N, C-alpha and C positions, 0 to 999 in steps of 0.2 A: 264538160269543162273539167270536172273533178278528176275524171279518168285520163283525159288527154294531157293536161298540164299537171303532171304528178311526178315528182322526183323522189328518190329514196332519201336524199339529203335535204329535201325541202318539200314537205307534204302539202303545204298551202302557199304556193308561190304567188306573188303578184304578177298578173298578166294584163297586157293592154286590153281594155274593154273593146276597142275597135277590132282587134284581132279576133277575139272570142266571137263577136257578133258576125264578122265576115265568115268565120269558120262555120258557124251555125247555118248561115245562108247557103254556103257551098254544100254542106251536108244535106240540107233539105232538097237541093236541086240534084245532087249526085245520086241520091237513093230514091227510087220510085215510091217505096213505102212511106217515106217521110214527106215526099213532095205533096202527097194527098192531104197532109196535115195543114199545109199553109192556108188552104181555103177555109179550113175549120177554125184556125186561129183568128181569122178576120171576124168571125161571129162574136168573138170576145174582145173586139176592138184592138187586136194585136196585129197592127199593120206593118210593123217593122221589128227587127231583132232588138232594137233599142227598147221597145216596149217590154220585151221579155226580160231584159236585164233590169229594167226599172221595177218590174213586178217581183223579181227574185230579191232585189235590194229591200223593197218594202216588207217582204215576208221575213227578212232577216237571214236569208240563206247565203247571201254574199255580202262582202264589205267593199267599200269604194274609197279611193283616194286620188288626189291630183298630184302628179309629179312632172318634172322636166326630164325628158328622155333623150338619150343619144348625145353625141358631141355638139349638135346644134341646139341642145337644151329646149326642145319643143315641148310645150305643156300638153299632157295627155291624161286621160283618166285610166286608172288601173283598178282591177277587181280581183278578189280571191274568195274562195269558199270560206264560210264562217266557221266551220268545224270539221275536224278530221273525219267524223262519221259520215259526212256527205260523200266522201270517196267510196265508202262501203255502199251507200245508197246508190251512187252512180254506177258502181260495179253491178249491183242487182238489176238496175234498169237496163244496162247494156246486155246482161245475160238473158233477161226476159225478151229483149228486142231480137237477139240472135236466135233464141228458141222459136219465137213466133215467126220470124222470117223463114227459118228452116222448114217449119210446118207449111207455110204458105207456098214455098218453092216446091215442096214435095207434092202438094195438091195440084198445082198447075203445071208442074214439069219444067219450070224455068229455074234459072240460077242467076241470082243477082249478087254482085260483089264488086268491090273496088280493086281487088288484088289480081295481078296477072300471075296466075299459078294456082296450084291446088291448095286447099286448106288441109292441114295435117289433121287426120282423124283423131290423134291422141291429144290434141290441144283442146282446151275448154272453149266454149262459145265466147266467153269474155275475152280471152286472149285473141281470138280471131277478130272480134270487133275492134279491139285496141289496135291491132295491126292494120286493119282497114282504115281506121280514122287517122292514124299517124301517117299511113301511106298517102292519104288524101292531103294531109298537111304538107308533106314533102313536095307533092306535086304543085303546091301553091307557089313554089319558087322555080318555075321551069327554066328561066334563063340561067340562073346560077347553077342549077342542078345539071343542065345540059353541058355547061362548061366543065364541071367536075367529071361527068361521065365521059366526055370526049377526051379529056386529059388522061383519065384512067385507061381508057381503051387504046389510046395511042402509045401508052407506056411512058409518057413524058413525066419527068420529075419536076418540071417547072410549075410555077403558080399560074392559075388562070389569069389571062390578060384581060381583066375586066374590073371596072370600078363601079360597083352597084350604086354608089352615091352620085357619081357624075352622070351615069347613064342608067337611070332606074328602069327596072322592068315594070311595065304597067300592070302586069298580072301578079306581081310580087306583093304580098301583104304588107310587110314592113321590114326595112333593112335591119333595124335594131332588134326586132323579134327574131329575125333570121340568125343573128349573131348569138342571141340567147339560146334559142330552142332548136335550130335546124339539126345539129348533130343528135340531140336527144330524140327528135322525131324519127331520124334515120335509124337509130338503134332500135326503137320500138317497132319500126316498120320492117326490121330485119334486113336492112340494106347495109350490111356490115362492111363489105369491101369499099363502098362509097364513103361511109363515115370515117373509116381509117384513112382513106386518101384525103378527105377534107381536113381532118385534124392535123395531118402531116404538112399541110400547106402553111408556109411561113406567113404568107399574105393574110390568111384567115386569122391566124393568131395575132398578127399585128393589128388587124382591123378590130378584133375584140379588145385589145389593150387600148387602142386609140379612142374607141367609142365608149367602152364600159369602164375603163380605168385599169391600172396595173393589177390590183388585187382581184377585182370582180372578173376581169377577163381571164386571169390565170385560174381563178376558182372554177369558172365554168369549163375551161379546158380540162382541168384535173378531174372535175366531176364526171365529164364524159369518158375520160380514160378509166376511172374507177368502175363506171357502169359497164364498160367493155371488158374490164378485167374479170368481172364476175361471170361472164359468159364463156363457156368452154367450146362446145361444138354447135354450130348453127346449121339448121336444116337448109340446104341450098335451094329448096323449092320456093323460099320466100324472096330470093334475090336472083333474078334472071340476068343479072349483069355479068356474073362470073361463073366459072366452073366451081364445083363443090370443093375442090382442094384449095381454092383461094378464099372461100367464104368461111374462114376460120379466124377467130380472134388470135392473132399472132403476137406472142410475147416480144418477139424481135421488133415488130412494128410499133407496139406500144412503148418499148424501150427507146426506139429512135425518136418518137414524138416527145417523150420526156426529156431526152437529151437536147432536142431542138428548143424546148422551153427554157432549159437551163442555159443554153448558149445565147438565146435572144434576150433574156431578162436583163443582164448587165448592160446591153445596148440602150435599153430604155432608161436605165439608171443614170446614164451620163447626162441626160437632158432634164433630170428632176432637180428642182431648185427648192421647193417648199419642204418644210419638215413633214407635213401631212403626206405628201407624195412619197417621201423617203420611208416613212413608217409603213405605207402600203407596200412598198418594194420589199421591206424586211419581212412583212407577213406573207408576201407571195413566196419568198424563198423558204420560209418555214413550212408553208403548205406543200411546196414541192418536196421538201425533205421528208415530211411525213408520208407522202405518196411513194417515194423511193423505198421507204422501209417496208411497205406492203409488197414490193418486188424483191425483198431480201437483198437489195444492193446497198450495203451499209456504207461503203466508201462514198458513193455519190450522195447519199442522204446526209452524212456528216458534213460534206462540203457545203451543202445548202444551208445547214444550220450555222456553220461558221460564217458564211456570207451574210446571213441575217444578223448575226451578232455584230459583225463589223459595221453594218449599216446603222444599227441602233447605237453603237458606240460612237459612230461618226457624227451623230447629232447631239452628242454630249448628254446622253441619258445617264442618270445615276445608276450605280450598280444594284441598287435596291428597287429600281423601276420595274414594274410588272413585266414589261416586254423583255428586259434583260434577264430577269429571274426565270421567266417562262422558257426563253431560248436556252439558257444554261441548263435547265432541267432536261430539255431535249438532248443536249450535248452529253450531259452526265450519263444518260441511259447507255451511251456507247462505251463507257468504261467497263471493260471486261474484267471481272473480279474472279479470283481463284475460288475453288470449292474444296473443302476438306472436312474431316471429322472434328467436332468440338463437343464439349460437355452439353447435355440436354438443357442445363440451366444457364448456359452462356448467353450473353447479350448478342452474340454473333450467329445464333441459330437462324435458319431461314424457314419461312412458313409458306405452304402451298396455298394457292388461291382456290383450287378445286379439290381439296383434301376429302371433303364429304363424298363427292362423286367418285373419287378413286376407291374409297372404302366400300361404296355401294355398287361398284362396277357399272356405274351409270355413264356409259360412253359407247361410241361406235367402234368399228373394226380398226380404225386408225388411232384410237386412243384419245387421250387428252393432253393439251400442252402443259408443260411444267411451269406455268406462270406463277409468280410469287405475290402473296399479299403483304409480306414483310418488306418487299422492295418494289413499290409501284412502278409499272412500266418495264419491269425486268422479268426474266425467266431463266431457267436452267437450260444450258446449251452445250454444244461441243466447241471447245476453244479453237479447234483447227478451222472451223468455218469462218472465224473472225480474225484470228491471228496467224493463220497458216499452221502447217504441221508442227507439233510440239514434241513428238516422239520419233524414235527410229521406226521406219516403215515396216520393218520385220515384226514388230511387236503387236501389230493389229489392235492398238489401243489409242484412244483419244481422251485427253484430259477434259474433265468437266469444269465448266465455268458459269458465270452469271453475266448476262448481257441483255440487249433489247428483247422485249417480250415477243416481237415478231419472229425472232430466231429460235424461240423455245422448242425444245425437243418434244415430240408427241410420244407418249409411252402408254403401254397397256400393262395391267397387272397379271402375272402368272403365278398364282400362289403368293409367295413373298418376294418374287422377282419383279423388277421394274424393267421392262424391255422396250427399247426404242423401236417403234413399229417400222420406221423407214429402213434402218440398217440391220435390225434383228440383234443389235448389241444390248448387253445388260449393264446396269449401273452396279459398280462394285468398288470396294476399297482397293487401292493400288498396293498398299503395303500392309503392315500389321494393324490391328485395331487399337490405335492410340490416337490421342488428340493431336491434330496437325497432319494426319495421314491424308494425302490427296485422293480424289476419286477419279475413276476413269469409266469410259464406255468400252466394253471389252467383248470380243468374239468368243472367248473361251467359256464353254458350258460348264466345265469342271470348276473353273475359278468362280463362276457365277454362284453356284451352290455353296462354295466354301466362304466366299467373301462378299456375296452380293444379295443377301436376304434382308429385307427391310420391313418395318411396320410403320404405318402412318398414324401418328398419335398426336393429338393437340395441334394438328396442321403441320407437324414436323415429320421429317423422314428420319426415323431412328433405326440404328443397326439392330438386327435380331440377335446377332452373335455378341454384341456389346451394347446392351440397351441403355447404358449410361451415356452413350455417344450418339450424336445425330449429325445431319448434314448442316454445315455452316459456312461462313465466309469471313472476310476481313474488309474493313473500309479502305485499305490501301491496295494499290496496284502492284503487280509483280514488276520486277526489273527485266527489261527485254533488250534485244538488239533491234535498232531501227536504222533506216538509211541515214547517211551522214548529213544530208541536207534537210532532214525531217524537222518540222516544227516541234516534234515530241522529244527531240534530243535533250540530254541533260548537259548542263555546263557546270563544272565543279568550282566552288568558291576558292578552294586551296589548290587550284591546278598548277600554279607556279611552284609551290612547295612539293607537290606530288611529282612534277616533272623533274625537278632537281634531284629527287630521291631515286630516280631511275638510274642515275650514274653513281650515287653514293649510298651504299646500303645502310639503312637505319639499324642501329644496334637493337638486339632483342629486348634489352632492358629499358628501352625508351618507347614511349607510347607511339602508336601509329598516328596517321593524319586523319582527322574527321572527314568523312565523305559528305560534306554539306554542299548545297547547291546554290549557285548565284542565279541560275535560270528560273528557279522556282523558290522564292524566298520562304524561309521557315520550313523547308523540306530537306531531307537528307536520305541516304541509304540506310535502311533499318532492317532488323530481323522481324519475324512474325510477331504481331502483338496479340496478347491474350489477356483475359480477365485474371489478375493475380489472386483474387479472392476465391473465385469459383474454379479456375483452371490451375490451381496451385501445383499440380503434378506435371503440368505441361513444360515443355522445353522447346526453344526455337529450332533445335536440331532433331533429326530422325536418323536412326541407324538402319541402313539397308545392307544386310549381310556385314561385310567388313568396311563399308563406306558410311561415313557420317555426312549428312546432307542438311543444309540450312537454306530455306527459301529466302530470297532477298526482295525487299519491298521499297517503295518510295513513299515517304510520309514524314511524320514528326512524332515527338518534339525533337529539337536539335540535340538535346542531351542524350538521346537514344542513338545517335549516329554511329554507324559501324566505323571502326578505325582500320586504316589500311597502310601497307608499306609494300615496296617492291622488293622481290628477292633477286639474287644474282642472276637467276634465269629469266627475269622479266615477268615473273608471276606477280599478281596482285594478291598479297597475303592479308587476310583479315585476322586481327589480333584475338578477337573474342572466341570463347567456346573451344579452347584448346588449339586454336590456329586452324584456319580454313584457307583454301585457295579459290579464287573466283574462276568459274568456268561455265560454259553454256550447257544446257541439258543434253546429255549424250554426246557432248563435244561437237554438236552440230553448229556450223557457222552459216546461218541463213536468216533472212529477214523475219522478225517476229518471234524468234526462239527465246525462251526464258533463260535468265542468268541466275546461277545459284552459287553457294559456297560449299566446298566439299573437303573431306579429309580422308585419306586412305589409312585405315588402321592396320598396317602391316609393316614388315621389315623394309620393303622396297616400294614405297608409295610412288604413284605416278606423278609426273610433273603437271602442274596446272597449265592452263593456256596462257601464253604471254600477252600482255596488254601494253598499250602505249598512251601517253597523254598528248593530245593534239594541240596545235597552236591556239585554237579557239576555246580551249578549256574542256573539251569533250574527251571521252576515253574510248578507244577502239581496240579490238583484237588485232594483234600484230599481223596475223594471217588473213585478216579481213578488214583492212583499213577503211573500206567504204561503208562499214557499219559502225555505230556508236551505241553506248548505253543510253536508254531512254524509256519513256512511258510506252506501254503497248500501243501500237498503231494498227488501225484496222487494215486487214489484208484485203486487197482488191480481188476478191474471189469471183470466179465465173463458174464455179461448180454447179452442175445441173442446168446450165444454159446451153442453148444450141450454138453451133459454130457461127451462125449468122449473127446472133445476139452478141457473142463474144467479139466478133469483128466490129460491130457497131460501137460497142463500149470502148474498144481499143482505139478506134478511129477518133473518138471524142477527145 
């Protein structure tokens, strides 16, 4: 019992006592070695499996409870092991059983087993026994299993035309138990192609929802997906249903199952009336969002968290309610923050979660993820994976950022270098060693030794060339270009005045117009914030050869708002710091690109990019009116995915 009904996310699950006892009986009859024990048990007045359950309960090895199970709410008795250690004990018993049976078979020249196919010589006796027992459990549902197998072999994508509740299989243990456990038993029995096909059936997921509830049904479906996700290559000897090339856990297949859940969940939401059922729906979307994160599909994950937030808000939960706060924390993780150098004493320094392991070189060949202890749930990453390319493709550089920890870069230490194991790029300073200089992942080995040597001290990543500086961030987001219909777009409070100024030039001796926001109260366009006491030598601008650059952010207070005016060429001129013109990084007009302020310090400065104020109060580049200024929006990346997976996501 302890070894058969054992999940990684639930070590001591409650299981129907009737199911356990029926399985014991089947196991006794299926294995000749155990069948001999039945007569011996009668000597101890053990005439039924119920007697065994009662004895285990009296001995304190199992716990019991009565519950109402299934949509029909039929009362039944459930049991579970009393302590986690019983799993280890069950494991030992299974291994001893396998060892003794192997010796017996060797002596009499027979081979007793429940699996159709060879046993892998490299697997342990315990694994073989678990596979046998789960295979036996799968066979307890012959009618439903045959339907799935025939559907799979025919290549049909339709659901099995069978309703187990209206036409029950007399050999089937329990319909409710099947919904809970059948995919798990299939996985443990190595029937991978079958379980993938079963989980992709809309009817099976609907049955789980209708019988177990929205949250519980989704939880079990997601648990099965996560269990499959951990498996890489499966030995085709265990599954004689398919050829070896099909008996692989396909990311494309798992992605399509996840998309199916996301598409079906809202359908159930329309019929939910009670607050309790809506709360379950919100938690189901949150669970789905967390699972999408493990697939590194951030756009889909964020959509789930936003759906959960809408549901919680629709039932008038206060903004301080734990459900709202928890969901907002999930959403906040997706805020991709910039990374640059700051003083080692700054409040904006970031700290590594695994600093000690890095210093002791305690990691494998793929390195350690740059997860942060200073920002729980976040890690250091490449912004292009989340926001799209941020530099000219010829530069072979990617800006460093902070975002969801699941997207953290894994690095190894090579002396004082930090090398991204996946791309072989090194972490280095983009410009000179001054506070505010951004960091990049760079291919250049020459630049790595000149500007990319680091020491990890007090959990901080400090520059070897400038030990008074370390890696840091800011609480504000960069200003970016987003699609015009994006919910991340900015609407400016003074858009009417700004629009009028396009046609009448504001005199230079008159202050520009504050770039405050009506779409985001108490927010405006600001320059980089820094600690004025510690960072007294810092300045919001940086000189790159003959160009002065200022990063632009979205934040507060309103008194810090940048002031802007239009030039006769349609440029958006920022008054402060000697006068700057707004332009995108490298003048690239693409979704997700960052927006900065620049000034050419020469006799013939370049013109800035022309901008326009739209009717809705947003601001667009004249040459790309389909984009507007906004918060960074997650790029729907499909990098690293197969063409099949890309097609599945695109079709969704």
